N, C-alpha and C positions, 0 to 999 in steps of 0.2 A: 553761879555760873556752873550748871551739870556739863563737861565737859564729854560727848557721845561718837561714839565709833558706830558707824554702817557696815554692817558687815553680811553679806547679798551676793552672789554672784550672776545677779539680773541689774542689770545698768540702771532701767526702766525703772526696778521698784527700788534702786539708793536715790535715784532721782526725785523721785515722788516725796521719799520719806525726809529726804532732805529740803526740799520744796515746803513741804509742814512745818518740818522741826524748826529750821533757821528761821521762818518768821515769831518765834517765841524770844521772849527778852531774856527769860534765863536757862537759856538752851543754845549750846555753839556743837554746830557739827565738826569735829579736829580732824576727819578724815574718813578715805570709804575703801573698805576692802573687801576683791573680788574673788578671797577663797577664805576659807577658815585658816589655813596658814599665815597668810596674811597680816588678819588680824591677830594672829598669835604674836608678832615679829610685831605689831604695828606699837601694841601695849606694853611690850618690852623695857621700847626706847622712851615711848612717847606718856605722860600723867594724862589716861583715863578715867573719869567717873564711870561711865556706863556702855555696853557693845550691845546694841540691838544685832543678834543673832539668826539668822537663818540654819535651819537643821543639814538642808542636802546642798552639796556643792561637789563639784566636778572629784576629779583625781585629787588624793590629798586627806586630808584629817576632815573628818565630820565635824556638824557643829557642835555636837555633844563634847567628841574629844576638844574640840579646842574649848568649848567652857573649863573643860576641865583643867585644859593646862593653861587658861587664863587665871584659875581660882587660886591657882597655885603659886604666883607668879608674888613678888617681892610686896607688891602695892598693885593686890589683885581689882581688876575695875568690877564693878555688878555686870550680870549677863540679863537680857531681858528677851526672850526668846519670841521672833515675830517671823510664824513660817505657815505653810497651807497645810501642813502631816499634823494628823490628833490622831495618831496610832496609840493605844496603853506604853507600847516600847519608847516611842518617842518623849512621849510626856515623862517618865518615870526616867527614863534613861537623865532627860535635861534636868530633871529637878532634881535628882540623886547625884549628877557632876557638879553641881552647883547653881545653878541659875535662880535669879530670885524671882520670874516670872515667865508667863508663857501665854503666848495672844496668836491667836491666828489672825491671817491677812484680813482677811474680812471683819474687824476690829474696827469700830467708826472711828473717826481722827479725834475725837475729845476724849474719848475712854484711851485709846491709845497716848495722847498728851499727859493724862493721868497717870498712868502706868508706867510712862518715863520718870516721871518726879515721883514715882514710891518706890518705885525699883532703884532707882539710884539713891537711894535714904538707905534700901537694904530691907524694903517693905517684900513681902510675896504680893504677887501679881499674879492671878490666873483669869482668861476669859471664861466667860458662864459655860461652855461648852464645855473646855479640859476640865473645869471645878467638879462638873458633874461626872467624867471618865474617874476622874481620880477617888470619890466617893465611890465609885460603884465598884472601882479595883479593892478599896478598903475591904468595902464588903463580902468581899470573896477572897476568902485567906486561902481556899483552896489553892489561888492562885499562884502563893508563894512558895517559891523551891523550900525545903526543908533544906537541914545544916546536912545530912546524909548524901541528900541528890546535889547539892553545891559543890559535896566533896566527888563525885563522882564526875559532874562537869569538870571541875578542875583538871582530874587527870585526863576525862578526854581532850581537855586543851592542850594536855603536856604533850598528846600524842600516843596514850596507851592505849592496849587493846581490852575488850571486855575481858580478857582474860588476865591480861595484868593487871588491871583493875582490881580483881575480882580476887587474887592474891594480896593486892597492897592493903585490901579492906576488911581483908579476910570473910570476902564474901563469896557465894555461886555464882557463875556466869551467868545462868537463869537470873536471879537476883539482880543482879549489875544491867541486865537487857531489863528489868522488870521497870526500875530507875528511870531509866531513859524510855521507857514508852511515856512515862509518866510525865518527865520534865519535856519530853517534844510536845506531851499535851496542855501542860500549861502554859508553853511558852511560845504555841503555836506554830510551830516547826516541824519539819519533816526528815531532817538530818542533822549528824552529829555536827557537822561543820556548822549549819542554821543556829543550831542552837547553841552553840558557843559563842557564835557573833551574836544573835539576840541579848544571851545572858552578859555580855562585856558591854551591850547597849545600856541594860540596865542596870549595869555596875554590880550585878552579884557575886559574879568573878572575877 
């Protein structure tokens, strides 16, 4: 029997998933969590095999943060992301946090059921759209941050100015700015704060 937790901030989504899953003889929905924090708390005390995890909640942890926390538990459940969001950052962030799979909410019911069974067994599951995006990402190595760019971004995250970063890494301030421009371009952001946030989503820092 697959013991499953539904983590989504929309009650109607949880109700729809429960209606679909409860009809299956080998799946039992043991709980629902309206927030990512609630999902982590539930799994810390209850036996859960698989969490169906949305990515965006209200205040508190994101689905990516919760996935990372769940996979760090002594008895970690598998996590299958089921969401509306399919940006590169969302996908990579979830996969790198330890999600076994990533589906979009328009996935047909039969495919969702197949994915639930596969993910609960630890198999990787990706919807066709997501798999295509990941393959495109792999084919564009220029989107990966270099070790030096990661060093720069970690110092930015620690609150250092360009001048301080230059002193720390023995670089000119101009070179530091150049690195930041490349980082912004690769991450698709326009500010230092956004770059740090996006890199954390991706698990780069």
